[in-house]
N, C-alpha and C positions, 0 to 999 in steps of 0.2 A: 504494500500500500504506500502511496506517495505521502510523505510527511507534510502536514499542514500545521498552521498555528494551533488549531484545535486538537491535533493528535499528538502534540508534544506535552511533556510533563508540566510545562509552564502554563498550561491552560486548564481551567476547571472542566473543560470538555474531554480531557484525556481519559478519565476513568469512566465517562459515559460511553466512549468508544471501546475501551478495553476494561470492562467491569471485572474480568477475571484477574486483573493485576492489582486490584485494590488490596491494601494492607489492612489487617485487623490487629487489634491491640495485643493479643497474645500469640500472634502468628509467628513472630520472629524472636526467639530467645536472645539473640545477639543484641537487637535494638533494646529489648527490655533490660539486658545486662548493663549496657551503656547508661541507660536512664537511671537505674538503681544506684550504680556507683557514683555517677555525677550527682545524684540526689542526696548523697551523704552530706554534701555541702548544705543542702536544705535541712538535714538532720541537725547539723551543727548550729545553724541559724535558729531552729526551733528550740533546741536544748538550751542554748544561751538565753533565749527569750523567756523560757519558763523557769529555769533553775533559780534565777535570782530572786523570784517572788518568794520561794520557800527559804532559800539561804539567808535572805535579809532578816527573817524573823530571828535567826540564831546569831547573825553578825551583830545585831543590836544587843544581844545578851553578852557577847564577848567584848565589845568596844563601847564604852560609856559615851564617847564623843558621838558615835553614830546614833545611839539610843536617844540622845538629847537634841538631835538636829535633823529636822525634816530635809533641810537642804543637803546635808551629807548623805542621807539615805537616797535622795533623788539623784545625787551625783554618782553614787555607786551603781545605781541602776542605769543611768543614762550615759555614763562614760563609755560603755560598750557601744552605744549608739553613735557617740561622737567618733569613736574609732571606725565604726562601719561607714560613716560619711566619708572619712578619708580613704578607706579601702575601696568603697564603691566609686569614688571620683577617680582614683588611680586605676581601678580595675578595668574600666572601659578601654583606657589606653593600653594597659598591659595585655588585654585580650586581643586587641587588634595588632599590636606590635610583635608579641611573642607567642600568641596562640592560646586557645582555651585550655589545653592540657597543662602547659607550664603555669598558667594563672592559677589553676586548681592546686597544683603541687605547692606553689608559693603560699596560697591561702592556708593549706594544711600545716605547713611549717610554722607560720606566724601564730596560728590558733593554738597549736600544741605548746609553744613557748609561753603564750599567755595563760594557758590553763595551769602550767607548772608554777608560774609566778603567783597566780591567785591562791593556789593550794598552800603555798609556803609563806604567804604575806604575813609579816609580823605586826603590821598596823594598817589602818584604813587607807593610807595613801599609797602604799605598795599594792594593796588590793585594787585600788582605782587604776594604777598603772597596768596591772594585769588585765583588768577589764577592757582597757583601751586596746591592748594588743589582740585580745580575743575578738573585739569588735572589728579591728582591721581585717582579720582573717574572714570573719563573717561577711564583711562588706564586699570583699573581692569575690567570695563564693556566691553572693546574692546576684552579682552580675553574670558570673561565668556559667553557673549551672543551667539556668533557663536557656541561654544562648546555645550552649553546647548540645543540650537535648534537642532544641528546636532545629538546629542545623543538621542533626543526624536523623530527623524524623520525617517520614512521608507526610505530606500535607493533610491527608484525610484523618490521621490520628495524632497530629501534632499537638492539638489542644489537650488531649488526654495525657499524652506523655509529659508535656511541660507541667501539667497539673500534678503529675506524680511527684515532681519536686516539691510542690506545695504540700502534698500529702506527707512527704518526709519531714517538712517543717512541723506539721501538726503531730506526727509521730515523735519527733524530738521533744516537743512540748510535753506530750503525754509521758514519755520516758523520764523527763526531768522531774515531774511531779511524783512519779513512781519511785525514783531514786531518792528524792527528797524524803518521802515517807520511810524508805528503807534505812536511811541514815539518821533519823530523828533521835534514836537512842544510842548512837555510836559516838564515842569520844571524837571530837574534831568535826562533828556534824557538817557545817558549811564548807569546810576545807575539802572533805570528800565529795560533797555535792558539786563543787566547782571544779575540782581536779579531775574527776572522772570524764569531764567533757573532752579531754585531750585524747581519749582512746579512739573515738570514731575518726578523728583527724588523722591519726596514725594509720588506721585501717584503710581509709580512703587513699592516703598517700601511696601505700603499697599496691593497692589494686590499680590505681591510676597509672602507675609505671608501665602496666601491661596493656593499657587501652590506647587507641589511636587518637590522633588529632581530629578535629572536626573536618569532615570532607569538604564543606563549603569554604572553610578558611584555607585549606590546602589548595583548592582551586583558585582562590583569590591571590594566593602567593605563587601561583603558576607551578604547583607541584602536582601535576595531573596524575602521574603514575601512582603516587601514594594515595591520592584521593580515590582513584579507581579501585585500589585494593580494599579500601574501607567500604565503598559503595557496593562492592561485590558481595559483602557479607550482610548488607541490608536489603538489597533488591534481587529478585530472581531475574534471570534472563527471560524475555527480551526487554523488560522494563529497565534493567540496568543499562542496556545500550542507549535507550532513549534518554535516561537521566544524564548519562555522560555526554551525549550529543548536546543536550540542552544546556548543561552547565558550561560546556566548552564554548557554545555560542555566547553565553552570558559573559564569559571571561573575555572573549574578543571585544564585546561591547564595552566592558569595563576598562579595557586598555585605552580606549579613546576618551575616557572620562577622567576626572581628577580623583585619584585614589587616596592620596595622602591628605585626608580631611582634618580640619582643626575644630576646636570647640566653637569658634566664631562662625565657621561654615554652616553650622546647624541653624543659626539665626539669619544667615544671608539668603538661604534657599527657602522660598515660600512653602513648598510642599513638605520639606523636612521640618520646618518650623511648626506647621499645623499638626504634623504627625507627633512631634515632640510634645506639643500642648496636650494632645489627647492622652499620650502615654504617661507623661509626668502628672497630669491632672488626676488620672486614675490612681496613681501611686499616692499622691497627697491625700485624696479623699479616703483611701483605704485606711490611712493612719488617723486622720482627723475625725473619723466616725468611731474611734475609740478602741480598736481591736487590741492594740498592745498595752493599753491601759488595763484592759481586762486580763491579758495574759501576764503582764508584769506584776499586777497588784491584786489579782483575784483573791488570794488568801486574806489580804488586808481589807478588801471590799467585803468579803464574807464576815470578817470580824466587825467591820463597821455596821453590818446588818444585825449584829447581836450574837454571833457565834464566837465566843472568846478563846476557845481552845486552839492552840497551834496545830495539833494533830488533826482535829476535826476540820479546821480551815483548809489544811492541805488535802485531806480526803475529799472534801467537796470540790476543791479546785481540780483534783485528779479526774473527777467525774466530768467536769466542764471540758478538760483537755481531751478526754476520750470522745466526747461528743464532737469536738472540733475535728478530730481525726476521722470519725465516721462520716461527718458532713462533707469532708473533702473527698472521700471515696465516692460519694454521690455526685460531687462536682465533677470528678473525672469523667463520669458517664455523661452528665448533662452538657458539659461544655462543647462537645462535638455533636450533640444531638439537638439541644435547644438553641445553642449559639451563645456567644460571649455577651452581647448587648442585653438580650432578654433576661439572661441569668443574672447580670449585674443589677438590673432594675428591680427584679423580683426579690433579690437578696436585700437590697437597700430598703425596700418597702417593709420587709419583715424586721429589719434592724430598727427602723423607726418605732414600730409597735413595741418591740421588746425593750428598747431603751426607755420608752414611756412607762412601761410596767416597772422596770428597775428604779426609775426616778421616783415614781409614786411611792414605792415601798420605802425608799431611803428618805423621802420627804417626811413620811409618817414617823419613821424612827427619829429623825432630826427634831421633830416638834413634839416629842414626849411619848409616843406610842411605841415602846420597845419590846412588845410581846413577840413570842415565837412565830406568830403568823406573818408578821412583817419580814422577819428574817427568811422564812420559807418563800415568800413572794419574791424577795430580792434574789434568792438563789434560782427560782424559776425564771425570773427576768434574765439573769446571766445565762442560763441554759438555753433559753429561746434566742437570745442574742447570738450565741455561738451556732445554734442550729440554722439560723438564717444567714449568718455571715459566711460560715465556712464553705458552703457549696458554691457561693457566688463571688463576693468581694474578696474572698481569700485567694482563689486561683486566677480570677479574670485579669487583674492588673498585670500580674507576672506573665501570663500567657500572651496578652495583647502586646506587651512591650517586647516580647521575644520575636514577634512576627511582623510588626508594622514598619520597621525601618529597612531601607535599602542595604544591600550587602556592605558597602563601604562605610556606612554609618552605624551598623548594628551594634558593634561593641561600644562605640563612643556614646551613642544615644542611650543604649541600655544602661551604661554606667551613669550617665547624667540623670536618667529617670530614677534609677535605684538610689542615687544620692538624694533626690527630692524625697523619696520614700523615707530614707533614714533621717533627713533633716526634720521632716514632719514628725517622725517617730520621736526624735530628740525633744522637740518642742512639747509634745504631749507628755512624754515620760518625765521631763524636768519640771513641768508645771502642775501635774495632776494633784499631788498631795497638797501643795500650797493653795491651789485653786479650791480644792475641797475644803480646806481649813477656812478660807475666806468666804466662799459662797455656799458651801455645803455640798455634799455629794449628790443630793437630789438634783440641784440646779446644774451641776457639772455634767451629769449624764443627759439632762434635758438639752444642754448646748450641743452635745454630740448628736442628739436626735435632729436638731435643727440643721446641722451640717449635713446629715444624711439626706435631708430634703433637697438641699442645694446640689448634692452629689447626683441625685436622680435627674435633675435638670441638666447638669453637665453631661451625663451619659447620653441622654436623649439628643442633645444638640451637637456634641462634638465627637462622639465615639461611633465609628462605623462598625458594621457586622463583618467579621473576618473569618467566620466559620467555613472551613473547607477550602479557602482560597490559598493559592500559592503565594510565595513571597513577592513574585513579580506582579501578580494581580492586585495585591494589597498596595504595592508601590504605585500602580496605576490609579488607585482610588485617590491618593493624595495629590497626584498631578491633576486629576480632573477637578478635585475640590479647589485646588489653587488656581487653575487656569480655565475651568469650565468643562462641561460634559461634551462628549462626542457620541455619535450614534452607535459606534462599535462597542462601547464599554459602559453605556449608561446603566445597564442592568446591575453592574458591580456596585453602584452607589446605593442600592436598596439596603436600608439598614434595619 
């Protein structure tokens, strides 16, 4: 058959012509293996997010200065986020310059060193330094893992595979609460909680040594033979031939474009600028709707609601983390069946309702009604929040950001949008306890609900549907939004 635009992998019509070549989630163990190993970066991300919430309860017991200062508590929590901002900002450049594999190995080394520093910290300030190093490793990994997975994934299952990285984040959070519970009666409590986080980093480092570089990055660096060797393990013949032909043609086109892009280039190009607005906006709204406030401070929130026991607070938080992981499994299915945009909107709608319930229960407790019923309602509000957030606003921002940027900008823009996520995370983490002290926890969560309303408007207006589209088709969307539609691709703009 003569190859046409519609019969190449760069067109959504390709699998309509060759349905037998469609890839399914569990069809290729090699692709799943790449995804799981890369996803350990997500596990580190999640573990670090969750572990500090329990460790902080015992750090306060050991260090009087921490116990007496909300600012110092917030700094211990948020210093990892500050490190992640630095790591994410540098991670985009590292990914493009040295590859996704080397970026992952670097992240593992930095994270493992940070874990050792935290475990041995003699005072709060060394602990803060260790938190910064761990954060740097997490920041680089948060850029690298989604891009590595996306570039090795067939377009028809890309959303689910990238969402697996988010599942690993939630599994990491669940494990952190489980390990927190396991070490509550062990001497050194928080040192074990924080130090154990270095183990997955070492495991990923070892496995990553035996995995290949991203095939698309190899093509971008004109290493076609290495890229072909990787692709041959992902695709069956003859789709392999078509993928190689298509990527080769894309490489020839890229040779005529400016490849060495800078941060300023993102804002000079109209189509890249609006793509970055959509991606970075999603990342910001993910944080400003309160997710990592819940994950960092859930034991503290449970105690605010009236459950005073450390162990009980950790147990209830473990249940919340388990729901987070279960919801993300649902999200892996929905993201390639319902679509990114609908999933985000429905998720945010549920978040608004659950935050209103949580806020109401905390308002009641704040103004004198501290009975067990209010505490139970607060926990139900937390659980509903996670149930709605985890399938949608958990995976959607990371998935969309892994697929909306052109090849030459993918690492750079991915790093910039992840940096926006971490900056937003830092703002929320660093201000939550202080804001709750001034305004009350009820009003604080009501503010998050109002932000979720704004997030729905943003998604409706700025975020296109990218379900099932190839990287090149997504790139066409931004060109058309920037410069106007044409009759050949108008259908791609349907959101």
